[in-house]
Every structure is written in C-alpha cells, then in structure tokens.
Backbone as CSV, one residue per row, in Angstrom:
resi,resn,N_x,N_y,N_z,CA_x,CA_y,CA_z,C_x,C_y,C_z
1,MET,0.897,-1.281,-0.151,0.089,-0.235,0.051,0.940,1.233,0.067
2,SER,0.686,2.217,-0.489,1.420,3.532,-0.639,1.417,4.208,0.373
3,ALA,2.517,5.052,0.804,2.265,5.723,2.101,1.840,7.095,1.765
4,VAL,1.558,7.202,0.428,1.443,8.528,0.216,-0.319,8.819,-0.046
5,ALA,-0.835,9.655,0.603,-2.427,9.783,0.402,-2.580,10.537,-1.087
6,GLN,-1.807,11.750,-1.140,-1.928,12.551,-2.569,-0.840,13.426,-2.756
7,GLU,-0.868,13.825,-3.732,0.006,15.009,-4.319,-0.339,15.961,-5.541
8,ARG,-0.411,17.021,-4.838,-1.137,17.976,-5.560,0.214,18.667,-6.169
9,THR,-0.077,19.486,-7.050,0.769,20.824,-7.628,0.042,22.029,-7.612
10,PHE,0.686,22.660,-7.281,0.414,24.179,-7.422,0.937,25.265,-8.756
11,ASP,0.202,25.992,-9.030,1.051,27.137,-9.689,1.858,28.287,-8.800
12,ARG,2.805,28.874,-9.691,3.389,30.123,-9.104,2.611,31.039,-8.582
13,LEU,2.952,31.807,-7.584,2.199,32.963,-7.304,2.157,33.895,-8.371
14,SER,0.777,34.600,-8.370,0.996,35.403,-9.687,1.532,37.103,-9.396
15,VAL,2.808,36.850,-8.956,3.501,37.905,-8.877,4.794,38.382,-9.971
16,PRO,4.477,39.194,-10.524,5.188,39.471,-11.969,6.775,39.180,-11.234
17,ARG,7.762,38.465,-12.284,9.023,38.301,-11.605,9.926,39.145,-11.675
18,GLU,9.419,40.492,-12.666,10.406,41.363,-12.474,10.269,42.501,-11.215
19,SER,9.215,42.065,-10.369,8.971,43.046,-9.095,9.743,42.558,-7.770
20,GLY,10.435,43.309,-7.036,11.481,42.709,-6.040,10.530,41.667,-5.470
21,ILE,9.351,41.752,-5.164,8.887,40.952,-4.113,9.115,39.397,-4.687
22,ALA,9.037,39.491,-5.884,8.988,37.935,-6.775,10.174,37.318,-6.488
23,ARG,11.182,38.062,-6.344,12.645,37.549,-6.073,12.775,37.212,-4.757
24,LEU,12.250,37.666,-3.673,12.302,37.416,-2.413,11.432,36.106,-2.165
25,MET,10.306,35.804,-3.032,9.782,34.931,-2.418,10.036,33.176,-3.164
26,LYS,9.720,32.383,-2.189,9.730,30.998,-2.788,8.375,30.440,-2.875
27,ALA,8.203,29.850,-3.896,6.480,29.462,-4.303,6.554,27.919,-4.441
28,ARG,5.355,27.413,-3.327,5.283,26.068,-3.226,4.776,25.334,-4.392
29,ILE,5.469,24.377,-5.134,5.243,23.895,-6.519,4.484,22.322,-6.564
30,ALA,4.628,21.871,-5.159,4.366,20.367,-5.237,4.227,20.244,-3.298
31,ILE,3.064,19.457,-2.947,3.052,18.935,-1.665,3.025,17.188,-1.723
32,THR,3.239,16.495,-1.052,2.787,15.246,-0.768,2.724,14.647,0.532
33,THR,1.374,14.119,1.170,1.241,14.064,2.464,1.395,12.206,2.726
34,THR,1.203,12.079,3.821,1.057,10.289,4.183,-0.320,10.179,4.089
35,LEU,-0.579,8.728,4.124,-2.125,8.381,4.329,-2.869,9.052,5.289
36,ASP,-2.275,8.986,6.610,-2.943,9.423,7.844,-2.988,10.986,7.985
37,GLY,-1.960,11.524,7.026,-2.040,13.234,6.785,-1.332,13.861,8.096
38,LYS,-0.399,13.072,8.694,-0.012,13.213,9.834,1.524,13.986,9.387
39,ALA,2.150,13.651,8.115,3.430,14.448,7.709,3.304,14.836,6.390
40,ARG,4.066,15.804,5.916,4.082,16.481,4.792,5.437,16.831,4.182
41,VAL,5.434,16.776,2.730,6.712,17.280,2.125,6.439,18.259,1.137
42,GLU,6.753,19.533,1.347,6.378,20.636,0.137,7.865,20.914,-0.660
43,LEU,7.440,21.100,-1.872,8.774,21.297,-2.927,8.766,22.645,-3.401
44,PHE,9.728,23.451,-2.932,9.359,24.976,-3.279,10.555,25.300,-4.605
45,ASP,10.228,26.276,-5.271,10.881,26.839,-6.595,11.270,28.163,-5.866
46,HIS,12.697,28.312,-5.677,12.914,29.998,-5.152,12.774,30.919,-6.245
47,GLY,12.404,30.655,-7.592,12.530,31.533,-8.729,13.992,32.034,-9.016
48,ASP,14.881,31.606,-8.684,16.367,31.842,-9.144,16.878,30.764,-9.812
49,GLY,16.005,29.767,-10.032,16.980,28.611,-10.596,17.210,27.716,-9.491
50,PHE,16.709,27.511,-8.534,17.212,26.831,-7.129,15.734,26.142,-6.941
51,TYR,15.680,25.268,-6.008,14.486,24.462,-5.746,14.865,23.753,-4.062
52,SER,14.290,23.712,-3.393,14.009,22.882,-1.995,13.024,22.154,-1.533
53,PHE,13.282,21.594,-0.429,11.830,20.947,0.291,11.993,20.923,1.614
54,GLU,10.972,20.726,1.950,10.855,21.025,3.708,9.596,19.836,4.210
55,GLU,10.039,19.184,4.998,9.123,17.974,5.975,8.580,18.809,7.399
56,SER,7.169,18.264,7.269,6.770,19.142,8.157,5.567,17.540,9.047
57,ARG,5.512,17.692,10.500,4.783,17.030,11.083,3.469,17.470,11.814
58,GLU,2.690,16.587,11.904,1.335,17.364,12.742,1.876,17.040,14.218
59,VAL,1.576,18.040,14.871,2.085,17.953,16.456,0.805,18.335,17.211
60,VAL,0.730,17.500,18.209,-0.481,17.648,19.313,0.194,17.800,20.845
61,ASP,0.145,19.539,21.228,0.680,19.627,22.136,-0.811,19.487,23.375
62,ASP,-0.755,19.326,24.450,-1.609,19.688,25.610,-1.356,20.761,26.359
63,VAL,-2.251,21.717,26.349,-1.758,23.242,26.745,-2.732,23.313,27.977
64,PRO,-2.078,23.560,29.161,-2.905,23.547,30.358,-3.929,24.688,29.888
65,GLU,-4.792,24.074,30.800,-6.140,25.282,30.770,-6.836,25.633,29.192
66,LEU,-6.022,24.787,28.148,-6.719,25.107,26.929,-7.186,23.762,26.225
67,GLY,-6.172,22.952,26.744,-6.632,21.529,25.954,-5.633,21.105,24.860
68,PRO,-6.013,20.279,24.113,-5.016,19.859,23.057,-4.872,21.103,21.732
69,MET,-3.723,21.149,21.231,-3.647,22.287,20.055,-2.798,21.431,19.036
70,THR,-3.414,21.301,17.732,-2.428,21.145,16.995,-1.931,21.784,16.152
71,TYR,-0.867,21.681,15.763,0.159,22.697,14.679,1.192,21.829,13.993
72,TRP,1.452,22.388,12.884,2.777,21.695,12.045,3.904,22.195,12.223
73,SER,4.729,21.342,12.772,6.213,21.717,13.179,7.225,20.965,11.755
74,CYS,7.990,22.114,11.322,9.184,21.351,10.616,9.971,20.397,11.088
75,SER,10.416,19.495,10.386,11.081,18.355,11.071,12.344,18.431,9.857
76,HIS,12.384,18.748,8.726,13.598,18.680,8.072,13.636,20.041,7.192
77,VAL,14.706,20.720,6.802,14.583,21.709,5.676,15.879,21.273,5.003
78,SER,15.783,21.244,3.580,16.777,20.898,2.677,17.481,22.184,2.312
79,GLY,18.772,21.730,1.814,19.675,22.806,0.879,18.782,23.100,-0.280
80,LEU,19.697,23.948,-1.341,19.086,24.167,-2.431,19.759,23.396,-3.556
81,TYR,19.042,23.278,-4.544,19.408,22.212,-5.432,19.201,23.151,-6.701
82,ASP,19.802,22.688,-7.682,19.999,23.450,-9.054,18.486,22.745,-10.038
83,SER,18.082,21.910,-9.700,16.938,21.496,-10.247,16.137,20.953,-9.485
84,ARG,14.403,20.849,-10.180,13.547,20.515,-9.470,13.423,18.475,-9.146
85,GLU,14.033,17.936,-10.504,14.523,16.690,-10.300,15.324,16.373,-9.015
86,THR,16.412,16.895,-8.933,17.593,16.889,-7.975,16.800,17.180,-6.710
87,ALA,15.773,18.077,-6.397,15.520,17.783,-5.212,14.291,17.031,-4.884
88,GLU,13.665,16.238,-5.800,12.851,15.299,-5.293,13.442,14.244,-4.965
89,ARG,14.502,13.956,-5.934,15.471,12.804,-5.765,16.187,12.832,-4.137
90,GLU,16.242,13.926,-3.815,17.026,13.961,-2.407,16.238,13.963,-1.453
91,ALA,14.806,14.328,-1.625,13.681,14.344,-0.397,13.268,12.601,-0.316
92,GLN,13.635,12.120,-1.709,13.209,10.728,-1.520,14.129,10.044,-0.463
93,ALA,15.776,10.465,-1.033,16.672,9.980,-0.039,16.655,10.123,1.207
94,MET,16.337,11.097,1.637,16.136,11.740,2.886,15.222,11.444,3.936
95,ILE,13.865,11.052,3.117,12.737,11.061,4.088,12.006,9.744,3.824
96,PRO,12.181,9.194,4.801,12.214,7.669,5.074,10.574,7.523,4.402
97,TRP,9.458,7.778,4.681,8.140,7.488,4.582,7.843,7.958,2.686
98,LEU,8.943,8.593,2.217,8.743,8.909,0.894,9.417,7.680,-0.099
99,ARG,10.155,6.861,0.746,10.670,5.801,0.130,9.695,4.537,-0.395
100,THR,8.569,4.772,0.419,7.616,3.661,0.577,6.388,4.020,-0.585
101,ARG,6.811,5.298,-1.321,5.394,6.019,-1.787,5.073,4.784,-3.166
102,ASP,5.882,4.322,-3.985,5.720,3.561,-5.248,5.666,2.066,-4.592
103,ARG,5.413,1.373,-3.556,5.128,0.409,-3.223,3.821,0.102,-3.245
C-alpha cells in the first residue's frame, strides 16, 4: 500500500518576476502527504533556478487550561538544488516515508 495519500501541484504565485517581491519569495510547487495526513513534504521553487524541500509533521501539544493544540512543526529543511528533479530525488533519499511511496 502506498504511504502517500495525495500529491498536488500548485501554480507559481501571480507576482510579476520583475518585481522585487517575486525575487524574495519561494513558491510551493508540490506537496505530498502521508496516508494519515500527519506528515507532508513541500517542494519549493525559489524563482532563481534553485529548488528546496521541507518536511513537516503534525504535532499535538496538551496546553494547560486550553487542552490539545494541533500545529505543523518543521522536521527537515533541505539545502538548495539546481533542479526540481534533484530536489525530488534528494527528498526521497532523506525522508523515509517517501521511499515507500511507489510500493
């Protein structure tokens, strides 16, 4: 059974590349989640020829007087890669649950 529930692709933000803001922003171009939805890997295009990825996990903390609080916590931040394919390949090599995706 596949460890991945879904994979979605997102379009680049509609900010003109010539603007200063576009050069400072990274755009999420893909997201892959586990079947249980408690972990995800996001792939980013930095707009300057470089790509990266981040893994996040759902965390539940019991906050006194408030009860359980759920949030996403970053568990891995990659370096920069010169192609989307390299970033995807490195994510699969570094994130254990991604390796079982095609099984």
